[in-house]
N, C-alpha and C positions, 0 to 999 in steps of 0.2 A: 231548449235554452234559451235562458231569460239575464235579460243584462239592465240592472237600471242608471241610469246616464243624470249627473246631476253637472246641469250646463251654469257655467258661467253667467254668469246675469248683464253683462254690457252685451251686445249686439254684435260687433265687431270681433270680443273676442268670442261672445259663443260658435261665429262665423269659422275663425281657424282654429276651431275644438273640430270640426268636421275631418277634415284628413286621421286623425285619429280615432273616430266616428265611425267612417267609412272603409277604415284598416280594419276594426274590430269583426265589422260587417263582413270582410272578404276569409276572414281567418274563420267566425263563425255565420255561414248565409245564411244560415236560418233560424239565428235568436231572435227574437219579440225583442222590441224598445219598449225603456221605459223612461222620458224623460221625463223629468221633473226642472225646472229654472223659473225665471223672470215672465213678465208676460211677451216680452221683449223677445226672447232668445225665446219663449215655444211657438211664439208666433211661427218666425221663418223658419225653426228645428222638427217642428211637427209631421212635417210635410213630408216624410225620409219614406221610402215603402215599406220597411222592417219594424217601424211606431205604431207602436199598437196601442199604449195606455200616452198618454202626458195631464202634467199635470202645473198649473201654476202655484208658484211657493208660498203661501201664504202666513207662511208660520210666524213671523211678525208683524202684521196687523194690529192687532189688537188683542192683550190677555197677554197667559206666563209665554215667553217662547219658546224655552224646554218644552214648556207642557206641550204648549201645543204640536211642537217636532215630534213627540214620543207619540201623540196621536195621529200625526199624518206618517209616521215610517209603522205604524201599526195597521193604518190601511194602503199602504203600500204592499206592506206583504214583503215576506224574500223574493229572493233573486234567486238563481244560478249565483251571481255575481255581478259588483255595481263599482261604478269610476263615481271619482266628485272628483270634478274641474275648477273647483270651487277650493281657497285656501281658507277655509273657515270651520269656525268649532262646530257650528251646529249643522252645514253638512256632513263632517264628522260623525256625528247621533246620530244623522237621520242612519244612516251607510250601519250604524250600530244595534238603532236599535231596529230594523227593520230584520236584523235576524240573519242577513243576509251573511252568507261562509266566507265565502271568500272579497275582499271588498279593497280596491285602492284609492291610494288623493297621491296630491303631492305633500312634501315629508314636511311634520310640524312639532312644536310640540304634544295637539291633539289627536293627530293624526296618527300617533306611534302609539297614544293609548289605544284609541279603539278600534282603527282599519287589521286591515292582518298583510296592507301591503304600504308602504310605504316610501317614496320615490322621492332622490335627491335626483334630480331636470338636469343635466351638462348644463353649463354657462360658461361663461355667454353665449348664449342661443338664441333661434325663435321661439317666440310664442307657441307659433306648431310645432316646433320640435317639442317641445317640453313637454305640452298636449300628450305629444307620440310616447318622451317618453316615460308617462304614466301610464297608457296603455297599453305599453311594452311589457306591461307586472301580469296584464289580464292574458297576455300570450306563451307559450314554446317556441314560437315559429316568430320568425320575424317582420314585423308590422310592415307593409309597405308605406309609407307617409307621402302620400301624391297632394291632389290639387285640392285646393275648396272648394265643395263642394255643396248647390242648395240644389232642390229640387221643387223650384217655384217654376211656374213656364215663364217666360218673357215677353215681355209688351214689343206690338209690331209694330215701328214705327214706319212711315210711309215718309222721309227724308230724313237725310244725315241731322242726328237730335248732339249736341252738345250740351252736356247735364252742369249743375257747378254748385258743390254742396259745401255752399261758406259756412256751416255751423260746427261745434263740438260738443260732443254734449260735458264731457270735461271736465272743462273748463275753459277761460276766456284765453288765454296763452296759446293755449293753440290757434287758435284762430285765426287767417287773413283779415284783411278789411274789407269788407261790403264795394268800398269804393275802387279794388283792385282786380278785385272780380268781374266788376262790371266791366272793366277795362277789357279783361278780357273776354268778358261776353260775346261785346262790340265787336269785336278784331272779328272775330267766325261767323259774325249775325247774319249776313248777305251767305255764306256757304251752308249755316246748318239755323238748325231750330232750336231756339235757346227754353231751357227747363229750370229753372229755382228749387232746386229740393231742401228740407231741411222739416223740423218738427215741430209742434207743441209751441217752443220755448223759444225757437228762432226765424217765428211771422214776421216781429218787426224787423230782425234784420233783414232778413230775403225783401221784406216790402219797400226796405232802403235801397237796395239792387233793383229792385223793378224802376223804382223813380228814378233811379240814376239813369235808365235804359231805355230814356223817353221815346219813341218812335221805333224801338224798338220791338217786332213778335214774338211775346213768347209766352211762356205755363207759368206762374208762379205754383206750384204744389204745395210750399210752405204751412205744414200745419193741416194738410187736409185725405193725405195718405194713410191706409193704412201701415200695419211694415209688411203684410201680404204684397200691396199695389211699390209698396218701395220699394221692394227689392224686385219685382216683376220690372217696370219701371226704369230701374238701372239697371239691371240686365240686360233693357235692348241697345243702348244707347251707345251713339258712335264712339264718341270719347267721354269722358268726363276728368272735371277740375272738382278736388276737393283736398278740404283741408283731413290731416290725422283723422277717423272716425270710423263708426263703426259700417255706414255707406261706403265705403275708400275700401273695407275686407267684403262687400257684398256683390261689387263693381269684380274684385278678384277671382270669384265667385264663377263670374259668368265670361273671364276673361275679356274683362269692356281696355277698351286702353284703355289708359288712367295717368297725370299727373297730379303727382300726391305732390302736399304742401305738408313739409315738417319744420317746425321750431325745437319746440321743448321737450320733445321724447324722443327715447331713442329708436332709429328710424331701422336697424339692424335689428331691431325684437320685435318691432310688429309692424313693418310697410308690408303690402301686399304680396302676398306670397304665394313664388312660382307665376307668375306672368309674366311672361319675356315681352308683353308692351305695355311697359310700365315705366314712367319715371320719378322720379325722386328732385326735388326741386327745395333742398338748404344751405344753409352759411354754417358754415364753418367758425360758432368764434368760441368762445374762453369759456363762457358760463355756462351753454346748451352740450347735451341734455339735463335739462336741471330737473324737468319733471314736477313740476308744480302746474297747479290749476291756475292761479295767475302767477302773470311775472314778479317774482321774488326781490326785482332790485330795481321794477316801476317802470325799465323804457323798452321794453321787450323786442329788442333789436334782432333777434332770432328770427321773427317775422317780418315786420316794419321792414328790413335790411333786401328785402324778399321783393322786386319790381315786375311786372304786369308784363313787361318786353320780353324777361328770362322766362315765364311762368306761357306762354308765345309763341315760344322758341321753342319751348319744352311740347308744349299741343300740335306744332309744325311738324318736330319731327315721328308723333306719330301716326300723322294724318297724311 
């Protein structure tokens, strides 16, 4: 049994697909998985014990993407079944051109043309459940949708450690403010070591927080970790304070106590999945969730009005 899986591009979405992948592996315990995804999603998920092949999808880098997709499909070859967690024309074509006989994806115009199973997930529902609905089409047995899971070892810290993640790759609307993150970190600096996380594009923001924490012993890891190192380090934390982001879901996969700050995004759809030690801090305002990358009204009140004291109180409730 071989299963071809097209992963979501974003780190958080890829991690949210892991319960569906684990469920398929429960039903097909001897299946060999081929994973296709972005560099980020592959680096996070390629360590699954049933993954025997993994590929970074580079079909859009140069040349004609349709032709590149066709050649890539021939390289992948036919599998017993395939599933796409992307809602994208080229992913549907990739599965179709691979000549895999059973293919599944989210229902839309192109999946109806090219895939054998097109699924309209129940809505409203969490994204984990939506991915589970798509995967269910590949099994006659009910799929057990459990917790998020990553197969990377966790980093061992010598002291209680608080991680903060001020970034969010999706856009500025999802980001709380550096000065407020700094205030939260300082409140726990006597009892916890502090680590600042961030991607290559978030180094300036992390440096801003570091400057505001003068006199506090901390590690600024922004732009310094691989995806594997990021996951491992987050997995070993005592507590994590983060925006709605990919690292938030990594923490959920390791059941790290987490305070997640939500503004413009749907917390019922993308909050941490099945982490009992998780708190959401958000304000109910008329214009949220708007799902925009930048505040369309220019005031950013959904995030601006959240105070450090609210987040500090949420952290204290978890530790």
